[in-house]
Backbone atoms as SQL, in Angstrom:
CREATE TABLE atoms (id INTEGER PRIMARY KEY, chain TEXT, resi INTEGER, resn TEXT, atom TEXT, x REAL, y REAL, z REAL);
INSERT INTO atoms VALUES
  (1, 'A', 1, 'MET', 'N', -34.643, -52.974, -13.649),
  (2, 'A', 1, 'MET', 'CA', -33.723, -52.122, -12.975),
  (3, 'A', 1, 'MET', 'C', -32.462, -52.849, -12.529),
  (4, 'A', 2, 'LYS', 'N', -32.621, -54.058, -12.038),
  (5, 'A', 2, 'LYS', 'CA', -31.532, -54.872, -11.562),
  (6, 'A', 2, 'LYS', 'C', -30.577, -55.142, -12.766),
  (7, 'A', 3, 'ASN', 'N', -31.121, -55.432, -13.930),
  (8, 'A', 3, 'ASN', 'CA', -30.311, -55.715, -15.091),
  (9, 'A', 3, 'ASN', 'C', -29.561, -54.467, -15.571),
  (10, 'A', 4, 'ALA', 'N', -30.200, -53.300, -15.481),
  (11, 'A', 4, 'ALA', 'CA', -29.559, -52.083, -15.890),
  (12, 'A', 4, 'ALA', 'C', -28.349, -51.768, -14.960),
  (13, 'A', 5, 'CYS', 'N', -28.528, -52.001, -13.680),
  (14, 'A', 5, 'CYS', 'CA', -27.405, -51.790, -12.741),
  (15, 'A', 5, 'CYS', 'C', -26.242, -52.749, -13.051),
  (16, 'A', 6, 'LEU', 'N', -26.600, -53.993, -13.333),
  (17, 'A', 6, 'LEU', 'CA', -25.611, -55.025, -13.615),
  (18, 'A', 6, 'LEU', 'C', -24.852, -54.649, -14.903),
  (19, 'A', 7, 'CYS', 'N', -25.544, -54.188, -15.929),
  (20, 'A', 7, 'CYS', 'CA', -24.913, -53.748, -17.183),
  (21, 'A', 7, 'CYS', 'C', -24.009, -52.553, -16.917),
  (22, 'A', 8, 'LEU', 'N', -24.393, -51.612, -16.155),
  (23, 'A', 8, 'LEU', 'CA', -23.587, -50.441, -15.801),
  (24, 'A', 8, 'LEU', 'C', -22.333, -50.881, -15.151),
  (25, 'A', 9, 'VAL', 'N', -22.380, -51.785, -14.173),
  (26, 'A', 9, 'VAL', 'CA', -21.205, -52.275, -13.476),
  (27, 'A', 9, 'VAL', 'C', -20.255, -52.993, -14.442),
  (28, 'A', 10, 'LEU', 'N', -20.766, -53.811, -15.343),
  (29, 'A', 10, 'LEU', 'CA', -19.971, -54.545, -16.265),
  (30, 'A', 10, 'LEU', 'C', -19.247, -53.587, -17.250),
  (31, 'A', 11, 'VAL', 'N', -19.944, -52.564, -17.713),
  (32, 'A', 11, 'VAL', 'CA', -19.355, -51.520, -18.608),
  (33, 'A', 11, 'VAL', 'C', -18.257, -50.832, -17.899),
  (34, 'A', 12, 'CYS', 'N', -18.445, -50.467, -16.618),
  (35, 'A', 12, 'CYS', 'CA', -17.418, -49.731, -15.856),
  (36, 'A', 12, 'CYS', 'C', -16.168, -50.671, -15.673),
  (37, 'A', 13, 'LEU', 'N', -16.386, -51.924, -15.342),
  (38, 'A', 13, 'LEU', 'CA', -15.298, -52.857, -15.197),
  (39, 'A', 13, 'LEU', 'C', -14.530, -53.050, -16.492),
  (40, 'A', 14, 'ALA', 'N', -15.249, -53.101, -17.603),
  (41, 'A', 14, 'ALA', 'CA', -14.592, -53.287, -18.889),
  (42, 'A', 14, 'ALA', 'C', -13.779, -52.081, -19.259),
  (43, 'A', 15, 'ALA', 'N', -14.107, -50.868, -18.858),
  (44, 'A', 15, 'ALA', 'CA', -13.395, -49.647, -19.257),
  (45, 'A', 15, 'ALA', 'C', -12.212, -49.428, -18.316),
  (46, 'A', 16, 'MET', 'N', -12.153, -49.989, -17.152),
  (47, 'A', 16, 'MET', 'CA', -11.079, -49.710, -16.167),
  (48, 'A', 16, 'MET', 'C', -9.706, -50.072, -16.731),
  (49, 'A', 17, 'PRO', 'N', -9.505, -51.272, -17.331),
  (50, 'A', 17, 'PRO', 'CA', -8.148, -51.556, -17.838),
  (51, 'A', 17, 'PRO', 'C', -7.646, -50.527, -18.916),
  (52, 'A', 18, 'SER', 'N', -8.493, -50.050, -19.755),
  (53, 'A', 18, 'SER', 'CA', -8.032, -49.072, -20.762),
  (54, 'A', 18, 'SER', 'C', -7.661, -47.756, -20.133),
  (55, 'A', 19, 'VAL', 'N', -8.392, -47.347, -19.096),
  (56, 'A', 19, 'VAL', 'CA', -8.034, -46.097, -18.393),
  (57, 'A', 19, 'VAL', 'C', -6.731, -46.255, -17.633),
  (58, 'A', 20, 'ALA', 'N', -6.541, -47.413, -16.955),
  (59, 'A', 20, 'ALA', 'CA', -5.298, -47.663, -16.234),
  (60, 'A', 20, 'ALA', 'C', -4.115, -47.737, -17.209),
  (61, 'A', 21, 'ARG', 'N', -4.293, -48.376, -18.340),
  (62, 'A', 21, 'ARG', 'CA', -3.235, -48.544, -19.319),
  (63, 'A', 21, 'ARG', 'C', -2.816, -47.211, -19.885),
  (64, 'A', 22, 'SER', 'N', -3.792, -46.268, -20.119),
  (65, 'A', 22, 'SER', 'CA', -3.448, -44.924, -20.735),
  (66, 'A', 22, 'SER', 'C', -2.635, -44.118, -19.727),
  (67, 'A', 23, 'GLN', 'N', -2.796, -44.335, -18.444),
  (68, 'A', 23, 'GLN', 'CA', -2.003, -43.603, -17.469),
  (69, 'A', 23, 'GLN', 'C', -0.578, -44.098, -17.373),
  (70, 'A', 24, 'ASN', 'N', -0.310, -45.396, -17.808),
  (71, 'A', 24, 'ASN', 'CA', 1.015, -45.922, -17.769),
  (72, 'A', 24, 'ASN', 'C', 1.784, -45.842, -19.073),
  (73, 'A', 25, 'GLU', 'N', 1.126, -45.447, -20.155),
  (74, 'A', 25, 'GLU', 'CA', 1.713, -45.374, -21.439),
  (75, 'A', 25, 'GLU', 'C', 2.521, -44.023, -21.533),
  (76, 'A', 26, 'TYR', 'N', 3.564, -44.162, -22.346),
  (77, 'A', 26, 'TYR', 'CA', 4.440, -42.986, -22.523),
  (78, 'A', 26, 'TYR', 'C', 3.753, -42.002, -23.508),
  (79, 'A', 27, 'GLN', 'N', 4.041, -40.737, -23.318),
  (80, 'A', 27, 'GLN', 'CA', 3.542, -39.656, -24.160),
  (81, 'A', 27, 'GLN', 'C', 4.832, -38.982, -24.804),
  (82, 'A', 28, 'GLN', 'N', 4.586, -38.321, -25.856),
  (83, 'A', 28, 'GLN', 'CA', 5.732, -37.601, -26.403),
  (84, 'A', 28, 'GLN', 'C', 5.865, -36.246, -25.776),
  (85, 'A', 29, 'GLY', 'N', 7.040, -35.929, -25.304),
  (86, 'A', 29, 'GLY', 'CA', 7.358, -34.659, -24.721),
  (87, 'A', 29, 'GLY', 'C', 8.412, -33.990, -25.568),
  (88, 'A', 30, 'LYS', 'N', 8.432, -32.645, -25.526),
  (89, 'A', 30, 'LYS', 'CA', 9.442, -31.888, -26.266),
  (90, 'A', 30, 'LYS', 'C', 10.396, -31.170, -25.340),
  (91, 'A', 31, 'VAL', 'N', 11.671, -31.351, -25.523),
  (92, 'A', 31, 'VAL', 'CA', 12.675, -30.702, -24.684),
  (93, 'A', 31, 'VAL', 'C', 12.646, -29.195, -25.019),
  (94, 'A', 32, 'VAL', 'N', 12.308, -28.409, -24.018),
  (95, 'A', 32, 'VAL', 'CA', 12.258, -26.990, -24.169),
  (96, 'A', 32, 'VAL', 'C', 13.602, -26.327, -23.973),
  (97, 'A', 33, 'SER', 'N', 14.237, -26.756, -22.852),
  (98, 'A', 33, 'SER', 'CA', 15.592, -26.225, -22.578),
  (99, 'A', 33, 'SER', 'C', 16.392, -27.210, -21.754),
  (100, 'A', 34, 'VAL', 'N', 17.736, -27.065, -21.842),
  (101, 'A', 34, 'VAL', 'CA', 18.660, -27.786, -21.048),
  (102, 'A', 34, 'VAL', 'C', 19.650, -26.770, -20.448),
  (103, 'A', 35, 'GLN', 'N', 19.587, -26.629, -19.148),
  (104, 'A', 35, 'GLN', 'CA', 20.376, -25.575, -18.457),
  (105, 'A', 35, 'GLN', 'C', 21.441, -26.216, -17.560),
  (106, 'A', 36, 'LYS', 'N', 22.726, -25.948, -17.879),
  (107, 'A', 36, 'LYS', 'CA', 23.824, -26.464, -17.064),
  (108, 'A', 36, 'LYS', 'C', 23.831, -25.657, -15.783),
  (109, 'A', 37, 'LEU', 'N', 23.912, -26.405, -14.653),
  (110, 'A', 37, 'LEU', 'CA', 23.982, -25.724, -13.322),
  (111, 'A', 37, 'LEU', 'C', 25.424, -25.599, -12.829),
  (112, 'A', 38, 'PRO', 'N', 25.648, -24.564, -12.016),
  (113, 'A', 38, 'PRO', 'CA', 27.027, -24.422, -11.467),
  (114, 'A', 38, 'PRO', 'C', 27.294, -25.616, -10.524),
  (115, 'A', 39, 'PRO', 'N', 28.623, -25.948, -10.413),
  (116, 'A', 39, 'PRO', 'CA', 28.946, -27.079, -9.521),
  (117, 'A', 39, 'PRO', 'C', 28.580, -26.734, -8.073),
  (118, 'A', 40, 'LYS', 'N', 28.210, -27.746, -7.334),
  (119, 'A', 40, 'LYS', 'CA', 27.897, -27.545, -5.933),
  (120, 'A', 40, 'LYS', 'C', 29.179, -27.327, -5.187),
  (121, 'A', 41, 'ALA', 'N', 29.174, -26.414, -4.242),
  (122, 'A', 41, 'ALA', 'CA', 30.316, -26.099, -3.461),
  (123, 'A', 41, 'ALA', 'C', 30.512, -27.258, -2.452),
  (124, 'A', 42, 'PRO', 'N', 31.805, -27.612, -2.096),
  (125, 'A', 42, 'PRO', 'CA', 31.955, -28.648, -1.099),
  (126, 'A', 42, 'PRO', 'C', 31.344, -28.208, 0.249),
  (127, 'A', 43, 'TYR', 'N', 30.908, -29.133, 1.004),
  (128, 'A', 43, 'TYR', 'CA', 30.351, -28.857, 2.316),
  (129, 'A', 43, 'TYR', 'C', 31.387, -28.385, 3.285),
  (130, 'A', 44, 'GLU', 'N', 31.243, -27.172, 3.791),
  (131, 'A', 44, 'GLU', 'CA', 32.234, -26.597, 4.714),
  (132, 'A', 44, 'GLU', 'C', 31.797, -26.789, 6.168),
  (133, 'A', 45, 'GLY', 'N', 32.763, -26.984, 7.006),
  (134, 'A', 45, 'GLY', 'CA', 32.477, -26.984, 8.417),
  (135, 'A', 45, 'GLY', 'C', 32.264, -28.358, 9.014),
  (136, 'A', 46, 'ASP', 'N', 32.124, -29.406, 8.280),
  (137, 'A', 46, 'ASP', 'CA', 31.930, -30.718, 8.823),
  (138, 'A', 46, 'ASP', 'C', 32.846, -31.719, 8.117),
  (139, 'A', 47, 'ALA', 'N', 33.864, -32.128, 8.762),
  (140, 'A', 47, 'ALA', 'CA', 34.879, -33.030, 8.138),
  (141, 'A', 47, 'ALA', 'C', 34.292, -34.414, 7.975),
  (142, 'A', 48, 'THR', 'N', 33.161, -34.723, 8.596),
  (143, 'A', 48, 'THR', 'CA', 32.602, -36.121, 8.405),
  (144, 'A', 48, 'THR', 'C', 31.863, -36.255, 7.114),
  (145, 'A', 49, 'GLN', 'N', 31.543, -35.194, 6.457),
  (146, 'A', 49, 'GLN', 'CA', 30.835, -35.234, 5.146),
  (147, 'A', 49, 'GLN', 'C', 31.788, -35.746, 4.076),
  (148, 'A', 50, 'ALA', 'N', 31.328, -36.616, 3.247),
  (149, 'A', 50, 'ALA', 'CA', 32.129, -37.103, 2.112),
  (150, 'A', 50, 'ALA', 'C', 32.223, -35.937, 1.082),
  (151, 'A', 51, 'PRO', 'N', 33.374, -35.794, 0.457),
  (152, 'A', 51, 'PRO', 'CA', 33.546, -34.779, -0.589),
  (153, 'A', 51, 'PRO', 'C', 32.692, -35.074, -1.816),
  (154, 'A', 52, 'LEU', 'N', 32.239, -34.001, -2.463),
  (155, 'A', 52, 'LEU', 'CA', 31.464, -34.160, -3.655),
  (156, 'A', 52, 'LEU', 'C', 32.349, -34.545, -4.815),
  (157, 'A', 53, 'LYS', 'N', 31.797, -35.334, -5.748),
  (158, 'A', 53, 'LYS', 'CA', 32.598, -35.693, -6.877),
  (159, 'A', 53, 'LYS', 'C', 32.729, -34.481, -7.768),
  (160, 'A', 54, 'ALA', 'N', 33.953, -34.161, -8.139),
  (161, 'A', 54, 'ALA', 'CA', 34.172, -33.053, -9.027),
  (162, 'A', 54, 'ALA', 'C', 33.713, -33.288, -10.469),
  (163, 'A', 55, 'SER', 'N', 33.525, -34.587, -10.798),
  (164, 'A', 55, 'SER', 'CA', 33.162, -34.972, -12.158),
  (165, 'A', 55, 'SER', 'C', 31.689, -34.977, -12.447),
  (166, 'A', 56, 'VAL', 'N', 30.908, -34.682, -11.444),
  (167, 'A', 56, 'VAL', 'CA', 29.412, -34.699, -11.616),
  (168, 'A', 56, 'VAL', 'C', 28.957, -33.328, -12.129),
  (169, 'A', 57, 'THR', 'N', 28.246, -33.319, -13.230),
  (170, 'A', 57, 'THR', 'CA', 27.664, -32.097, -13.809),
  (171, 'A', 57, 'THR', 'C', 26.147, -32.286, -13.758),
  (172, 'A', 58, 'ARG', 'N', 25.490, -31.178, -13.312),
  (173, 'A', 58, 'ARG', 'CA', 24.018, -31.217, -13.163),
  (174, 'A', 58, 'ARG', 'C', 23.370, -30.266, -14.186),
  (175, 'A', 59, 'TYR', 'N', 22.219, -30.709, -14.681),
  (176, 'A', 59, 'TYR', 'CA', 21.455, -29.947, -15.683),
  (177, 'A', 59, 'TYR', 'C', 19.990, -29.903, -15.241),
  (178, 'A', 60, 'ASN', 'N', 19.346, -28.786, -15.448),
  (179, 'A', 60, 'ASN', 'CA', 17.893, -28.717, -15.325),
  (180, 'A', 60, 'ASN', 'C', 17.339, -28.925, -16.754),
  (181, 'A', 61, 'VAL', 'N', 16.494, -29.905, -16.922),
  (182, 'A', 61, 'VAL', 'CA', 15.942, -30.224, -18.240),
  (183, 'A', 61, 'VAL', 'C', 14.440, -29.860, -18.167),
  (184, 'A', 62, 'SER', 'N', 13.978, -29.000, -19.058),
  (185, 'A', 62, 'SER', 'CA', 12.571, -28.606, -19.167),
  (186, 'A', 62, 'SER', 'C', 11.950, -29.309, -20.312),
  (187, 'A', 63, 'THR', 'N', 10.916, -30.100, -20.045),
  (188, 'A', 63, 'THR', 'CA', 10.226, -30.900, -21.085),
  (189, 'A', 63, 'THR', 'C', 8.743, -30.547, -21.067),
  (190, 'A', 64, 'GLN', 'N', 8.221, -30.223, -22.238),
  (191, 'A', 64, 'GLN', 'CA', 6.776, -29.915, -22.353),
  (192, 'A', 64, 'GLN', 'C', 6.013, -31.132, -22.737),
  (193, 'A', 65, 'VAL', 'N', 4.997, -31.447, -21.937),
  (194, 'A', 65, 'VAL', 'CA', 4.091, -32.554, -22.226),
  (195, 'A', 65, 'VAL', 'C', 2.682, -31.934, -22.230),
  (196, 'A', 66, 'GLY', 'N', 2.051, -31.927, -23.404),
  (197, 'A', 66, 'GLY', 'CA', 0.773, -31.273, -23.544),
  (198, 'A', 66, 'GLY', 'C', 0.951, -29.793, -23.254),
  (199, 'A', 67, 'ASP', 'N', 0.157, -29.278, -22.339),
  (200, 'A', 67, 'ASP', 'CA', 0.268, -27.832, -22.091),
  (201, 'A', 67, 'ASP', 'C', 1.018, -27.542, -20.729),
  (202, 'A', 68, 'THR', 'N', 1.840, -28.550, -20.281),
  (203, 'A', 68, 'THR', 'CA', 2.554, -28.377, -19.055),
  (204, 'A', 68, 'THR', 'C', 4.084, -28.592, -19.303),
  (205, 'A', 69, 'VAL', 'N', 4.884, -27.701, -18.686),
  (206, 'A', 69, 'VAL', 'CA', 6.314, -27.838, -18.770),
  (207, 'A', 69, 'VAL', 'C', 6.831, -28.374, -17.462),
  (208, 'A', 70, 'TYR', 'N', 7.519, -29.529, -17.465),
  (209, 'A', 70, 'TYR', 'CA', 8.093, -30.137, -16.291),
  (210, 'A', 70, 'TYR', 'C', 9.545, -29.905, -16.235),
  (211, 'A', 71, 'VAL', 'N', 10.130, -29.554, -15.124),
  (212, 'A', 71, 'VAL', 'CA', 11.569, -29.359, -14.955),
  (213, 'A', 71, 'VAL', 'C', 12.115, -30.427, -14.002),
  (214, 'A', 72, 'TYR', 'N', 13.120, -31.154, -14.439),
  (215, 'A', 72, 'TYR', 'CA', 13.724, -32.138, -13.618),
  (216, 'A', 72, 'TYR', 'C', 15.231, -32.060, -13.738),
  (217, 'A', 73, 'GLN', 'N', 15.997, -32.623, -12.787),
  (218, 'A', 73, 'GLN', 'CA', 17.464, -32.510, -12.810),
  (219, 'A', 73, 'GLN', 'C', 18.092, -33.792, -13.354),
  (220, 'A', 74, 'TYR', 'N', 18.988, -33.610, -14.297),
  (221, 'A', 74, 'TYR', 'CA', 19.750, -34.708, -14.871),
  (222, 'A', 74, 'TYR', 'C', 21.200, -34.580, -14.483),
  (223, 'A', 75, 'LYS', 'N', 21.864, -35.646, -14.101),
  (224, 'A', 75, 'LYS', 'CA', 23.236, -35.592, -13.661),
  (225, 'A', 75, 'LYS', 'C', 24.103, -36.504, -14.576),
  (226, 'A', 76, 'THR', 'N', 25.262, -35.984, -14.919),
  (227, 'A', 76, 'THR', 'CA', 26.224, -36.774, -15.700),
  (228, 'A', 76, 'THR', 'C', 27.500, -36.885, -14.972),
  (229, 'A', 77, 'GLU', 'N', 28.323, -37.846, -15.286),
  (230, 'A', 77, 'GLU', 'CA', 29.619, -38.035, -14.676),
  (231, 'A', 77, 'GLU', 'C', 30.714, -38.117, -15.700),
  (232, 'A', 78, 'SER', 'N', 31.855, -37.601, -15.391),
  (233, 'A', 78, 'SER', 'CA', 33.091, -37.765, -16.098),
  (234, 'A', 78, 'SER', 'C', 32.971, -37.562, -17.622),
  (235, 'A', 79, 'GLY', 'N', 32.477, -36.369, -18.015),
  (236, 'A', 79, 'GLY', 'CA', 32.514, -35.962, -19.388),
  (237, 'A', 79, 'GLY', 'C', 31.330, -36.479, -20.236),
  (238, 'A', 80, 'GLU', 'N', 30.370, -37.182, -19.620),
  (239, 'A', 80, 'GLU', 'CA', 29.210, -37.590, -20.407),
  (240, 'A', 80, 'GLU', 'C', 28.432, -36.317, -20.858),
  (241, 'A', 81, 'VAL', 'N', 27.733, -36.430, -21.891),
  (242, 'A', 81, 'VAL', 'CA', 26.857, -35.270, -22.319),
  (243, 'A', 81, 'VAL', 'C', 25.383, -35.666, -22.110),
  (244, 'A', 82, 'VAL', 'N', 24.605, -34.587, -22.032),
  (245, 'A', 82, 'VAL', 'CA', 23.162, -34.757, -21.856),
  (246, 'A', 82, 'VAL', 'C', 22.641, -35.381, -23.191),
  (247, 'A', 83, 'PRO', 'N', 21.832, -36.424, -23.125),
  (248, 'A', 83, 'PRO', 'CA', 21.397, -37.083, -24.352),
  (249, 'A', 83, 'PRO', 'C', 20.290, -36.340, -25.149),
  (250, 'A', 84, 'TRP', 'N', 19.857, -35.222, -24.648),
  (251, 'A', 84, 'TRP', 'CA', 18.801, -34.386, -25.392),
  (252, 'A', 84, 'TRP', 'C', 19.252, -32.959, -25.613),
  (253, 'A', 85, 'LYS', 'N', 18.695, -32.440, -26.650),
  (254, 'A', 85, 'LYS', 'CA', 18.859, -31.011, -26.980),
  (255, 'A', 85, 'LYS', 'C', 17.501, -30.384, -27.142),
  (256, 'A', 86, 'PRO', 'N', 17.455, -29.050, -26.844),
  (257, 'A', 86, 'PRO', 'CA', 16.201, -28.349, -27.064),
  (258, 'A', 86, 'PRO', 'C', 15.593, -28.649, -28.428),
  (259, 'A', 87, 'GLY', 'N', 14.311, -28.872, -28.506),
  (260, 'A', 87, 'GLY', 'CA', 13.633, -29.192, -29.767),
  (261, 'A', 87, 'GLY', 'C', 13.453, -30.702, -30.020),
  (262, 'A', 88, 'GLU', 'N', 14.252, -31.476, -29.386),
  (263, 'A', 88, 'GLU', 'CA', 14.117, -32.944, -29.497),
  (264, 'A', 88, 'GLU', 'C', 12.918, -33.468, -28.747),
  (265, 'A', 89, 'THR', 'N', 12.490, -34.657, -29.040),
  (266, 'A', 89, 'THR', 'CA', 11.345, -35.279, -28.337),
  (267, 'A', 89, 'THR', 'C', 11.880, -36.360, -27.444),
  (268, 'A', 90, 'GLN', 'N', 11.048, -36.637, -26.399),
  (269, 'A', 90, 'GLN', 'CA', 11.337, -37.725, -25.455),
  (270, 'A', 90, 'GLN', 'C', 10.017, -38.442, -25.280),
  (271, 'A', 91, 'ASP', 'N', 10.143, -39.771, -24.999),
  (272, 'A', 91, 'ASP', 'CA', 8.983, -40.530, -24.623),
  (273, 'A', 91, 'ASP', 'C', 8.952, -40.473, -23.112),
  (274, 'A', 92, 'VAL', 'N', 7.901, -39.913, -22.542),
  (275, 'A', 92, 'VAL', 'CA', 7.877, -39.621, -21.123),
  (276, 'A', 92, 'VAL', 'C', 6.522, -40.029, -20.529),
  (277, 'A', 93, 'ARG', 'N', 6.464, -40.260, -19.240),
  (278, 'A', 93, 'ARG', 'CA', 5.200, -40.399, -18.552),
  (279, 'A', 93, 'ARG', 'C', 5.388, -39.782, -17.170),
  (280, 'A', 94, 'VAL', 'N', 4.402, -39.083, -16.788),
  (281, 'A', 94, 'VAL', 'CA', 4.448, -38.427, -15.453),
  (282, 'A', 94, 'VAL', 'C', 3.632, -39.246, -14.520),
  (283, 'A', 95, 'LYS', 'N', 4.244, -39.523, -13.319),
  (284, 'A', 95, 'LYS', 'CA', 3.629, -40.347, -12.354),
  (285, 'A', 95, 'LYS', 'C', 3.868, -39.679, -10.970),
  (286, 'A', 96, 'GLY', 'N', 2.875, -39.023, -10.462),
  (287, 'A', 96, 'GLY', 'CA', 3.033, -38.292, -9.194),
  (288, 'A', 96, 'GLY', 'C', 4.057, -37.196, -9.350),
  (289, 'A', 97, 'ASN', 'N', 5.038, -37.125, -8.505),
  (290, 'A', 97, 'ASN', 'CA', 6.104, -36.138, -8.554),
  (291, 'A', 97, 'ASN', 'C', 7.337, -36.588, -9.314),
  (292, 'A', 98, 'GLU', 'N', 7.208, -37.654, -10.146),
  (293, 'A', 98, 'GLU', 'CA', 8.314, -38.168, -10.949),
  (294, 'A', 98, 'GLU', 'C', 7.891, -38.127, -12.403),
  (295, 'A', 99, 'ILE', 'N', 8.988, -37.929, -13.243),
  (296, 'A', 99, 'ILE', 'CA', 8.866, -38.031, -14.678),
  (297, 'A', 99, 'ILE', 'C', 9.698, -39.235, -15.089),
  (298, 'A', 100, 'HIS', 'N', 9.179, -40.115, -15.853),
  (299, 'A', 100, 'HIS', 'CA', 9.841, -41.259, -16.389),
  (300, 'A', 100, 'HIS', 'C', 10.204, -40.971, -17.861),
  (301, 'A', 101, 'VAL', 'N', 11.490, -41.213, -18.202),
  (302, 'A', 101, 'VAL', 'CA', 11.923, -40.951, -19.555),
  (303, 'A', 101, 'VAL', 'C', 12.444, -42.252, -20.132),
  (304, 'A', 102, 'GLU', 'N', 11.920, -42.633, -21.282),
  (305, 'A', 102, 'GLU', 'CA', 12.354, -43.870, -21.918),
  (306, 'A', 102, 'GLU', 'C', 13.492, -43.527, -22.908),
  (307, 'A', 103, 'SER', 'N', 14.604, -44.212, -22.772),
  (308, 'A', 103, 'SER', 'CA', 15.712, -44.011, -23.655),
  (309, 'A', 103, 'SER', 'C', 15.515, -44.749, -24.975),
  (310, 'A', 104, 'ALA', 'N', 16.416, -44.567, -25.927),
  (311, 'A', 104, 'ALA', 'CA', 16.339, -45.102, -27.241),
  (312, 'A', 104, 'ALA', 'C', 16.426, -46.652, -27.130),
  (313, 'A', 105, 'ASN', 'N', 17.052, -47.169, -26.135),
  (314, 'A', 105, 'ASN', 'CA', 17.135, -48.643, -26.006),
  (315, 'A', 105, 'ASN', 'C', 16.022, -49.220, -25.118),
  (316, 'A', 106, 'GLY', 'N', 15.056, -48.396, -24.778),
  (317, 'A', 106, 'GLY', 'CA', 13.866, -48.854, -24.003),
  (318, 'A', 106, 'GLY', 'C', 14.007, -48.791, -22.449),
  (319, 'A', 107, 'GLU', 'N', 15.156, -48.357, -22.041),
  (320, 'A', 107, 'GLU', 'CA', 15.337, -48.232, -20.577),
  (321, 'A', 107, 'GLU', 'C', 14.573, -47.084, -20.022),
  (322, 'A', 108, 'ASP', 'N', 13.938, -47.347, -18.861),
  (323, 'A', 108, 'ASP', 'CA', 13.172, -46.329, -18.214),
  (324, 'A', 108, 'ASP', 'C', 13.983, -45.655, -17.031),
  (325, 'A', 109, 'SER', 'N', 14.240, -44.344, -17.148),
  (326, 'A', 109, 'SER', 'CA', 14.892, -43.657, -16.105),
  (327, 'A', 109, 'SER', 'C', 13.859, -42.677, -15.443),
  (328, 'A', 110, 'HIS', 'N', 13.911, -42.535, -14.150),
  (329, 'A', 110, 'HIS', 'CA', 12.950, -41.608, -13.548),
  (330, 'A', 110, 'HIS', 'C', 13.636, -40.519, -12.719),
  (331, 'A', 111, 'TYR', 'N', 13.079, -39.350, -12.696),
  (332, 'A', 111, 'TYR', 'CA', 13.702, -38.155, -12.091),
  (333, 'A', 111, 'TYR', 'C', 12.551, -37.467, -11.341),
  (334, 'A', 112, 'SER', 'N', 12.962, -36.866, -10.221),
  (335, 'A', 112, 'SER', 'CA', 12.039, -36.022, -9.414),
  (336, 'A', 112, 'SER', 'C', 11.755, -34.733, -10.141),
  (337, 'A', 113, 'ILE', 'N', 10.480, -34.403, -10.173),
  (338, 'A', 113, 'ILE', 'CA', 10.057, -33.126, -10.813),
  (339, 'A', 113, 'ILE', 'C', 10.392, -31.998, -9.853),
  (340, 'A', 114, 'ILE', 'N', 11.147, -31.029, -10.301),
  (341, 'A', 114, 'ILE', 'CA', 11.556, -29.840, -9.521),
  (342, 'A', 114, 'ILE', 'C', 10.365, -28.828, -9.529),
  (343, 'A', 115, 'SER', 'N', 9.854, -28.612, -10.720),
  (344, 'A', 115, 'SER', 'CA', 8.740, -27.686, -10.852),
  (345, 'A', 115, 'SER', 'C', 7.920, -28.010, -12.135),
  (346, 'A', 116, 'LYS', 'N', 6.751, -27.403, -12.154),
  (347, 'A', 116, 'LYS', 'CA', 5.915, -27.550, -13.368),
  (348, 'A', 116, 'LYS', 'C', 5.103, -26.244, -13.559),
  (349, 'A', 117, 'THR', 'N', 4.971, -25.867, -14.792),
  (350, 'A', 117, 'THR', 'CA', 4.253, -24.668, -15.143),
  (351, 'A', 117, 'THR', 'C', 3.400, -24.910, -16.380),
  (352, 'A', 118, 'LYS', 'N', 2.403, -24.060, -16.585),
  (353, 'A', 118, 'LYS', 'CA', 1.703, -24.086, -17.822),
  (354, 'A', 118, 'LYS', 'C', 2.619, -23.639, -18.952),
  (355, 'A', 119, 'ALA', 'N', 2.512, -24.261, -20.102),
  (356, 'A', 119, 'ALA', 'CA', 3.466, -23.954, -21.221),
  (357, 'A', 119, 'ALA', 'C', 3.421, -22.482, -21.631),
  (358, 'A', 120, 'ASN', 'N', 2.211, -21.899, -21.707),
  (359, 'A', 120, 'ASN', 'CA', 2.088, -20.458, -22.094),
  (360, 'A', 120, 'ASN', 'C', 2.498, -19.539, -21.057),
  (361, 'A', 121, 'ALA', 'N', 2.642, -20.066, -19.806),
  (362, 'A', 121, 'ALA', 'CA', 3.073, -19.121, -18.697),
  (363, 'A', 121, 'ALA', 'C', 4.597, -19.061, -18.553),
  (364, 'A', 122, 'GLN', 'N', 5.323, -19.942, -19.249),
  (365, 'A', 122, 'GLN', 'CA', 6.767, -19.986, -19.166),
  (366, 'A', 122, 'GLN', 'C', 7.361, -18.875, -20.052),
  (367, 'A', 123, 'ALA', 'N', 8.358, -18.240, -19.594),
  (368, 'A', 123, 'ALA', 'CA', 9.066, -17.219, -20.383),
  (369, 'A', 123, 'ALA', 'C', 9.719, -17.834, -21.612),
  (370, 'A', 124, 'PRO', 'N', 9.735, -17.145, -22.708),
  (371, 'A', 124, 'PRO', 'CA', 10.420, -17.724, -23.945),
  (372, 'A', 124, 'PRO', 'C', 11.855, -18.081, -23.649),
  (373, 'A', 125, 'GLN', 'N', 12.267, -19.227, -24.236),
  (374, 'A', 125, 'GLN', 'CA', 13.646, -19.725, -24.008),
  (375, 'A', 125, 'GLN', 'C', 14.547, -19.286, -25.051);
């Protein structure tokens, strides 16, 4: 009995690194939509607030990973374009309330998840 318990503990310890590694690996996600958002209005009524940059453009990017669609906000400055188009794939990993997106050069960028829905529950784009 003692040997059986020891074997069970050793098997569990041996399996833990592979489980932890799979949670940190990137998965392939598919960009479902990229929606340009209207510019934010300058804050009115408080002169102490810094003005918003007029050159910042915001987009809601919807990416499907498995059977879940995650929506996050991507910001560009001074004429940059969104690096993804609907139908393209991204290497992503979801960690808590953040989605990490790996760029073509291997850089990891993370964004706060605004919402998530089941893929079949989302309206057609």
